[in-house]
Every structure is written in C-alpha cells, then in structure tokens.
C-alpha positions in Angstrom: 82.6 -56.0 -46.7 80.6 -53.9 -44.2 81.1 -50.9 -43.4 84.1 -48.9 -40.9 83.6 -47.4 -38.0 83.3 -43.7 -37.6 86.7 -42.5 -37.5 87.7 -40.2 -35.5 87.0 -36.7 -38.2 83.2 -37.7 -38.7 83.2 -38.3 -34.4 84.4 -34.6 -34.4 82.0 -33.2 -37.5 79.7 -35.0 -37.7 77.0 -34.5 -34.8 78.8 -34.9 -31.9 77.8 -33.2 -29.0 79.2 -30.0 -27.9 79.7 -28.2 -24.9 77.8 -25.8 -26.7 74.9 -28.1 -27.3 74.4 -28.4 -23.9 74.6 -24.7 -22.5 72.1 -24.2 -25.6 69.6 -26.7 -23.9 70.2 -25.5 -20.2 70.1 -21.9 -21.3 72.9 -21.3 -20.0 76.4 -19.8 -20.5 79.0 -22.6 -22.2 81.6 -20.9 -19.2 78.9 -22.0 -16.7 78.6 -26.0 -18.2 82.7 -25.7 -18.0 82.4 -24.7 -14.6 80.1 -27.1 -13.4 81.4 -30.0 -14.9 84.8 -28.9 -13.7 84.0 -27.7 -10.2 80.2 -28.2 -10.1 80.9 -27.0 -5.8 80.6 -23.4 -7.7 77.4 -23.7 -9.0 74.3 -23.4 -7.2 72.4 -27.2 -6.5 69.9 -26.9 -9.1 71.2 -25.5 -12.1 74.1 -28.2 -11.8 71.3 -30.7 -11.7 69.6 -29.0 -15.0 73.2 -29.5 -16.8 73.8 -33.5 -15.4 70.2 -34.4 -16.7 70.9 -32.4 -20.5 74.3 -34.2 -20.1 72.7 -37.6 -20.1 70.2 -36.7 -22.3 72.2 -35.5 -24.8 75.2 -37.6 -24.5 77.6 -35.1 -24.5 81.7 -36.4 -23.1 84.1 -34.2 -22.7 86.7 -35.2 -25.4 89.9 -35.0 -23.1 91.5 -36.3 -26.8 91.0 -32.8 -28.7 94.0 -31.6 -29.3 95.5 -34.9 -31.0 94.2 -35.1 -34.6 90.9 -35.0 -35.8 91.5 -39.0 -37.7 94.1 -40.3 -34.5 92.8 -43.3 -32.8 93.0 -43.2 -29.2 94.6 -46.9 -29.0 92.3 -47.2 -26.2 90.1 -50.1 -24.9 87.3 -49.2 -22.1 86.2 -53.2 -20.6 83.6 -53.5 -18.2 83.9 -56.5 -15.9 81.7 -57.0 -12.7 84.5 -57.9 -10.7 88.2 -58.4 -10.4 88.8 -60.6 -7.6 86.3 -63.1 -9.4 88.8 -66.0 -11.5 85.9 -65.5 -14.2 87.3 -62.0 -15.0 90.4 -62.3 -14.8 90.9 -65.1 -17.0 87.7 -63.5 -19.5 90.6 -60.2 -19.2 93.7 -62.1 -19.7 92.4 -63.1 -23.2 91.8 -59.6 -24.5 95.0 -58.7 -22.8 96.6 -61.2 -25.0 94.7 -60.5 -28.4 94.4 -56.2 -27.8 98.3 -56.3 -26.5 100.0 -57.3 -29.3 98.0 -54.8 -31.1 99.7 -51.4 -29.8 96.2 -50.8 -27.1 96.1 -49.5 -23.9 92.9 -51.0 -21.9 90.9 -49.0 -19.8 89.9 -51.7 -16.9 86.0 -51.2 -14.6 85.0 -53.1 -11.5 81.9 -52.1 -11.8 81.1 -54.9 -8.3 77.3 -55.5 -9.9 76.3 -51.9 -9.3 74.3 -50.2 -11.9 75.5 -46.6 -10.7 79.2 -47.3 -10.7 78.6 -48.9 -14.4 77.2 -45.5 -15.0 80.8 -43.6 -13.6 83.4 -45.4 -14.6 81.7 -45.5 -18.3 81.2 -41.7 -18.5 84.5 -41.7 -16.6 86.5 -44.1 -19.4 84.4 -42.2 -22.6 86.2 -38.8 -22.2 89.3 -41.2 -23.0 87.7 -41.3 -26.3 88.3 -45.5 -26.4 88.6 -47.0 -29.6 86.5 -48.9 -28.7 84.1 -51.2 -25.4 83.6 -54.8 -24.4 81.1 -54.9 -21.4 79.7 -57.0 -19.6 76.6 -59.1 -20.4 73.0 -56.4 -21.9 71.7 -55.4 -18.4 72.2 -51.7 -18.6 71.1 -48.1 -16.8 69.2 -46.3 -19.4 72.0 -43.6 -18.8 74.3 -46.5 -20.2 72.6 -47.5 -22.5 72.4 -44.0 -23.7 76.3 -43.1 -23.4 77.0 -47.0 -25.6 74.9 -46.0 -28.0 76.4 -42.4 -28.5 80.3 -43.7 -28.2 80.0 -44.2 -32.2 82.6 -47.2 -31.8 82.7 -50.5 -31.8 80.5 -52.2 -29.0 80.5 -56.1 -28.0 78.4 -57.3 -24.8 80.8 -60.1 -23.6 79.0 -63.4 -21.6 75.7 -63.5 -22.8 74.0 -63.8 -26.0 71.5 -61.2 -28.4 68.3 -63.2 -29.7 67.7 -60.8 -31.2 70.6 -60.3 -33.3 71.0 -56.5 -32.9 74.1 -56.0 -30.8 77.8 -57.1 -31.2 77.8 -59.8 -28.5 80.2 -63.5 -27.2 79.3 -66.0 -25.3 77.2 -68.6 -24.1 72.9 -69.3 -23.4 73.0 -68.8 -19.4 69.2 -70.1 -19.3 69.9 -73.1 -21.6 73.1 -73.7 -18.8 71.2 -73.9 -16.4 68.5 -76.4 -17.8 71.7 -78.6 -18.4 73.2 -78.8 -15.0 69.1 -79.6 -13.8 68.4 -81.9 -16.4 71.9 -84.1 -15.3 70.9 -84.4 -11.7 67.7 -85.5 -13.3 69.3 -87.9 -14.9 71.6 -89.4 -12.1 68.3 -90.3 -10.3 67.7 -87.0 -8.5 63.7 -85.4 -7.8 64.2 -83.2 -4.9 66.9 -80.8 -6.6 67.3 -77.6 -4.6 68.8 -74.6 -6.4 70.7 -72.1 -4.2 71.3 -68.2 -5.7 73.0 -64.8 -4.8 73.9 -61.2 -6.3 70.9 -61.9 -8.3 72.9 -61.1 -11.5 71.0 -61.2 -15.3 73.4 -64.3 -15.7 72.2 -65.5 -12.4 68.6 -65.3 -13.0 69.2 -66.4 -16.1 70.4 -69.9 -14.8 67.7 -69.6 -12.9 65.3 -69.7 -15.3 66.7 -72.8 -16.6 66.9 -74.5 -13.0 63.0 -73.9 -12.9 61.8 -75.2 -16.7 63.8 -78.3 -16.5 62.1 -79.2 -12.7 58.7 -77.8 -14.1 59.5 -80.3 -17.1 59.4 -82.9 -14.9 56.6 -82.0 -13.1 59.1 -82.3 -9.6 59.1 -78.2 -9.0 59.0 -76.9 -5.7 59.6 -73.0 -4.8 60.8 -74.1 -1.0 63.4 -75.5 -2.4 65.3 -72.8 -3.5 66.7 -70.0 -1.5 68.5 -66.3 -2.3 69.8 -63.8 -1.1 71.4 -61.0 -2.4 74.8 -60.9 -0.3 77.8 -61.4 -2.7 78.9 -64.6 -3.3 81.9 -66.7 -1.0 82.4 -69.9 -0.2 81.2 -69.1 3.6 78.1 -67.9 2.4 77.7 -70.8 0.7 78.1 -73.4 3.5 75.4 -70.4 5.5 73.0 -71.1 2.9 73.0 -75.1 2.8 73.2 -74.9 6.4 69.8 -72.6 5.9 67.9 -74.3 2.6 69.0 -78.0 4.2 66.7 -77.2 8.0 63.6 -75.6 5.6 63.7 -78.9 3.0 65.5 -81.7 4.5 64.5 -84.0 2.0 66.6 -82.4 -0.8 68.9 -84.8 -2.0 70.3 -82.9 -4.7 71.7 -79.1 -4.8 72.5 -76.6 -7.9 74.9 -74.0 -6.8 74.6 -70.8 -9.0 79.1 -70.8 -9.0 81.3 -72.6 -7.9 82.5 -69.7 -4.7 78.9 -71.0 -3.3 79.8 -74.4 -4.2 82.3 -75.2 -2.1 80.7 -74.0 1.3 77.9 -76.6 0.4 81.0 -79.2 0.3 83.0 -77.9 2.8 79.1 -78.1 5.7 78.6 -81.4 4.7 81.1 -82.1 5.7 81.5 -80.7 9.1 78.2 -82.2 9.4 79.2 -85.5 8.2 76.6 -85.1 5.0 77.2 -87.6 2.3 78.5 -86.0 -0.9 76.5 -87.7 -3.1 75.4 -90.3 -1.0 72.8 -88.5 1.0 73.6 -84.7 -1.0 74.5 -84.4 -4.6 76.2 -81.0 -5.1 76.9 -78.9 -8.7 78.2 -75.7 -9.5 78.8 -73.6 -12.5 81.9 -72.1 -14.0 84.2 -75.1 -13.2 87.1 -73.0 -11.7 91.1 -74.5 -11.1 89.7 -76.5 -8.1 86.8 -78.1 -8.9 88.5 -80.8 -9.8 90.3 -81.2 -6.9 87.8 -80.6 -3.9 87.2 -84.0 -1.8 85.1 -85.5 -3.6 85.4 -83.7 -6.9 82.5 -81.7 -7.8 80.5 -81.5 -10.8 80.3 -78.0 -12.7 79.2 -76.2 -15.4 82.7 -75.1 -18.0 82.6 -72.0 -18.7 85.2 -70.3 -21.7 86.1 -67.5 -19.8 89.7 -67.0 -21.7 88.0 -67.4 -24.8 85.5 -65.2 -24.6 88.2 -62.2 -24.1 90.1 -63.3 -26.8 86.8 -63.7 -29.0 85.3 -59.9 -27.8 88.3 -58.5 -28.6 89.0 -60.0 -32.3 85.1 -59.1 -33.1 86.4 -55.2 -32.6 89.0 -55.3 -34.2 86.9 -57.0 -36.9 84.0 -54.0 -36.7 86.4 -51.3 -36.3 87.2 -52.8 -39.6 84.1 -53.4 -41.0 84.8 -57.1 -41.3 81.8 -57.9 -39.3 78.2 -57.0 -39.1 76.9 -55.3 -36.6 74.6 -57.8 -34.7 76.6 -60.7 -35.0 76.2 -62.8 -32.2 79.3 -65.4 -31.4 78.4 -68.8 -29.0 81.2 -70.2 -27.2 78.7 -73.0 -26.3 80.1 -74.7 -22.8 80.0 -78.0 -21.1 78.8 -80.3 -18.2 82.0 -81.8 -16.4 80.6 -85.0 -14.3 82.3 -85.5 -11.2 82.5 -87.1 -7.6 79.8 -84.9 -6.3 77.0 -86.1 -8.1 
C-alpha cells in the first residue's frame, strides 16, 4: 500500500501557511493582511502588491472550512477544464460526475477559457474551500498554479496528457502520437501535400502539430507553407475561413489535417460551397471524433479520444490516491483510435 494523503489534522498542524506567516513575511500585522485580502481597497496599492506577492510566494490560502473538525473531509473536488462549450470536456465532466457523485462528493467546476490568469484565479478561489482533491487539465500551468498545486496537500490528477517523467498522477494519451497517426494515415492513402490547421495554441494542440511535422519530415514531404495557425478560439466558421486562406496560399494541397473536428466541419462546408470534391480533390481529417463526425457528408475521418473514460479514470485515481492505493507518479494511458471514414 502507498501512503495515504495527509488528512485535515496534518494540514492544519504540520506546516500549513497561516495569516501570521504572511504578516511576518511582509512586516505588518495579521489584521492588516486580513484587511488587504478581504477589502483590498482599504490598503495602499504598494502594500497590497507586497501582500499578494507574499501570498503567492508562501502558498497561503484562507481556509473557509476552519470551523469544521480538523480531521473532517470537505467532500468537494475541484475540476478545472478549459471549456464548458466543448463536447470533449462535457464528456469528461460526465465521467467525473458519474464516479464521484455516488461517493457523496460535490464538484467545483472551473472554466479556465484557455487563459492562464483565469486558471490562477479559479484555483486560488476554490482552494479556499479546502477540497479533498484537484482534477486539472494538462500540464501547461504558470509557476503560481504549480505552487498552488504543490501546496494543496491533496491528490492532484492531471487529465488529457501523460507525464513522460512519471512524476505526476495523470490520465490521458499521447497527443504527439495522435498527430503522427492521422498524418501517417493520410500518407498511406497516397496523399503527399498534406496541410495542418491549428487554432488556440494550447499545449495539446502544439503536441499534435509536432506529431504532424515529425511524420511529414520522416516522409521527406514537410513544407511549412502548408501550415496555418491563428490564436483565436476554435469554431466551424473559423475552419471554413482558414481552409480558404490555406488553399489560396497552397493551391496544390491534397489533404488537410485539422487539429479538431470543429475546424474539420468548417473545412467540409467550405469545400461543399466551392464545389471542391472531398476526398477526390482534398482529403480532410479531424481530431476527437465528435458525435456529428459519423454523420457529416462525407463522413469525417477523425481520431477518437476516450473523454468519458478519462473523467472516470481521473476520479478513480483521485479516490485511490486519497486512500494510499496508488503511487503518486502513476500515469494511465487510455489510448486513442483512428476512425477512417469517407473524407479520406
């Protein structure tokens, strides 16, 4: 058996940063620190900045559950995802809920909107509720978030990616290998002028992009002019716009790998409007295999990702770590599947 995560008694009695610690660090009274945190407009901007810096440095967080018994659990779990409109994360949340709700846990859901500052704000706010665990998307976090996670003293499970160093508890699949798999599929089908469409630029998209480049370079066919990227949020309309731009830049393009299915739908719609045959003139591949992908015309080739299973597994790993049944650096690979359909 692996050691259990420290309970509430240890969290309050063995090194947890207090308001007094922050006050001593800044050189002011505890009352002043409390006032700055509760009503920041009542202290000077310079002092507020010093106190905020001390809070981040020391990893202090207020404990709204301080009146509870020291050994009690809050029965809350923080879940941070980058989108609540994306079917991918809705499926993941469903898996988490189905696993934790029967155990009596309440889920505090935070939508980071792919914004690191919003992730910091949400995590800081939710940690004040003394959660029993944290389920967070990916590994691409700011130093402040990393410090908050390290100081949380509760199980932290990273979702959607795998830690190659095997230092962090995680469940996901290789985004890099997904990128290579789709590109190799298109190469095996005989396409040689394959483009890549990316948006948003989160770490998982970038890894799929790296997989695409690796496969094209191995085939001796890589051409950066066949890539297109904008930092905007993904949408079907954006996929159509970018497809038009990429075909104008690289008119000989014979296949297009879109970093997600929304963009691929837009690419399909653009081709239909412009009477571009798919896959005769242009093959199209997506990622995530959303429900509609099997019903587009033509049906969309995509990478199926087990989002619901990731949610279930992440919740289960949290429970196992809480009870010392799993090693802290365990990585669970759920794998992926390339679903070949009419568009390629």
